[in-house]
C-alpha positions, 0 to 999 in steps of 0.5 A: 212244326215237328222239325222245329220241336225236335231241334228245340229239344236237341239244342236244349239237351246240348245246352244242359250238357254244356252247362254241366261241363261248365260247372265241373270245369269251374270247380276244377279251376278252383281246385287247380288254383288253390292247389297251385297256391298251396304248392308254391307256398309250401315250396317257398317255405322249404326254400325251394325258390326255383321249384316254386317259380316253376310250379307257379309258371305251370300253375299259371299256364294250366289256369289260363288253358282251363280259362280258355276251355271254360270260355269255349264251353260257355260259347257252346252253351250259349250258342245251343241256348240261342239255337233252341230259342230260334226253333222256339221262335219258329214254332211261335210264328206258326201260331202267329205269335212273335217272341222277338221284340223287333216290329220294324215300326221305325221303318214305316211312314204315314205317307207310304203308299201301303205300309200302314194299311197292309200291316207291313210293320207292327206287332202283327206284321209281315216284317215280324213274320219274315224277319230272321235278320239280326244286324242293323244292316240286314234288318234295314235291307229286309225292310227296304225289300218290303217297302219298295217292289223290286224288278222282275229280274231282282225278284227272280234272283231272290227267289232262286237264292232263297230256294237253294237256302231252304233245305240248308236248315243247319246252316241257316239256323247257325247263322242266326244263332251266331248273331245272338252271341252278341247283341251289339251286332244290331247297332249301326255300323255307320261310324265305323264305315265313315272311319274306313272310307275317310281320308285322313292325313298321314301321321308325321314320319318321325312318330313311326321312329319315336314309337319304338325309341321313346318306350325303350329310352323310358324303360332304360331310364326307369331301370337306371333310376331303380339302380340309382344311376340317374335321378327320377327327374330323367324318367319324368322327363322321358314320360313328359316327352311321350306325353307331348308326342301323344298330344300331337295325335290326341284329337285323331285318337279320340275321333277314331276311338269314338268311331270304333268304340260302340262296334268293338264288342260286335266285331268278333261276332261279325267275324264269325258271321262272315266266316259262316257266310263264306261257307254258304253253298248254292249256285244261285246268282245272289249267293255267288255274288255274296261269296265273291264279295267276301272272298275277293282276291283270296282275301277272306273278309272274316280274317280281315275283320278279325284282324280289325277286331283285335286292333280296335279292341286293343286300341280302345284299352286307352279309354281306361284311365289307369291303363292309359296312365301306366301303359298307354303313356310310356309306350305311346300306345295311341301312336302304335295303334293309329299307325296299324289301324291306318295301314289296315284302313288303307288296305281294306277300308274300301272293302268294308262297306261291301262286306257289310252289304253282302252280309246284310243281303245274305241275312235278308235272303235267309229271312225269305228262306226261313219263311218258305221253309216254315210254310211249305204249302205257300207258293213261289209267285210268278212275276210277269214282265208286262206293262199290262197290269196282271194279278191272278190269285188262286185260293189266296189267304191272308199270310198273317192268319194261322195257316189253315185257319183263314178262308181262301178265295180266288180272283184275277185282274187282267188289264189296265183301268179295271175296277173290281167292286166288292160289296157285302155286309158288315164283317163279311170279309171285304176288308180282309180280302183286300188286305189278303191280296195286298199283303200277298202282293207285297210279299211277292214283289219282295221275293217271298213265297205267298199264301196261295195255291197260285199267284201271278203278278206283274210289276206294279206300285201298290197303293192303299186307302183303308185306315185313314184317320183324323189328325189333331196335330195336322187339324185334319178330319178322317174325310180330309185325310182320305181325300189326301190319300186319294189325291196321291193315288190320282197323282201316281196313276197319272204318271205316264212313265211309271209302273201301273198302280194296283190300288185297294180302297176300303169303304171309299169316301165313307166320311161324307153323305151318301149322295156325295159319296156316290158321285165322288166314287163314280167320278174317281172310278171313271177317272182311274179308268183312263190311266194304267191303274187297276184295283179294288174298291169295297163299298156299301154303295150298291149303285156303284155296281150298276154304273152304265155308259150314256147309252145304258150299257153296263161299264165294261171296266167295272166287275162286281163281287160280293161277300154275304151273311146269313141270319139263322135262328137270330144269329149272323153267319159268315162263310167269307166266300167271294161270290159273283155279282152285287150283294143282296143281303146286309146285316146292319139292321140285325146288328143294331137290333142286337145291341138294343136299338128298336128298329121298328120305331123308324117306321113312325 
């Protein structure tokens, strides 16, 4: 927190200094402009035409130089403002407040195995906690990491890369600040990718000659007309020929313009992001692969994208009707730039997708590194490469709680077909504990640090059934919605060639009567025991913790833990500590009394 506070103040001061320079230079530009105009007017009035032209030239060059300097100062000011916001955002995240609007909801799905129950996306979510991406591709890459558990080797590579990026605070925050310079980087690049990889027919060879001859001919005829040597019809005839030539490429020009127009504004920023990415240091495999992708064969991706940026920006001047009429038509603008863009595409088009993917990878890795830097007490999880389901959580807390505010607990599962029953009174912490393990599991399998002192997990498919709701659209009750979720769990657990399933079931079968609930829950637990799935079930049904074999011995694959509450001076107290065994104290009656229900009447 101290580092973020200090940096925020530094960048705010730098922004203010740049703003003062910006204002001063704006004043000097105005003075320079007025002075140049007055000097030219005075020289013209004194019939000093040559001197007037010289002063006008110097004035124009000076004004353009000051304009470039003005733009550079504005960029410095804006970058420092964005860097100050980056640190303000980091401070807010530590308090589990989020200043950035992106929630990732568009990546979620009601049918996903765990997204809805573990707050992967949403206003208070793992995505918002991790997300330090800005490009569309980078955001999607991070979301995919949270949606699908990676292989142990991939997780190791991500952990390794993030570990090397953690201390590179200046590089990481500048990477974010550059992306803020143009919000257009958040737009999809798919149209540009399609253009870069498409196979378009070559333009007719004569157009390559005509693009030089016709503008020269038109200019010569225009000069001759102004000198009175030829009729104006000759000039119009040349322009008509140019129009006919442009008509042959009009559809192609329109298509290329549509594919590149939306991304034109962002390409300059992409060039800066790629140039910054090319400078990333570290020996980690993923960082090396990113550098290699951006610097293959000595061709810097930033330079080539910068070249493309200039070509696309100039080409899309054609969208201005006045430019097209007075410049684009007589000089065959479309032909010139279609040929140059085609040359660029043939040489570098196949690499463009790889450059965007490398940038997305680095953004996602930067998110993991930023999360780790902001939470130095969080631990890098151990990933056990074993077909035997393993989960060991030592002093694990929910990552969406403010660090130090949540109560940490420890528990482990070792083996397939195991069920951990969690009993306890209302609001005692059962659901939060299940989400604690599940959310940390999602982070671990994405390659991030977790909120625990030690966390060990094997490759698993996480599955939850915790927030099932009725659906008017599908005409389903909450009970039937839960049955559909459990049906998916049974199907996943029964796949012989898949990863073991780690499930989290909260208040199982809560939508039916107690007798059916108990029988159904018991049957499900026994059925899952025969598979590779293991997991956690929270329940108020104490009899589930007393299941036995036919000979009366307790089921060895069911373990009991509980949370409890105490009533002191008429008040409910919770310590949120996990304990062995079945819960013996419940608070439902006390809660009902607290809202005015006379529980004594139930005895009559």
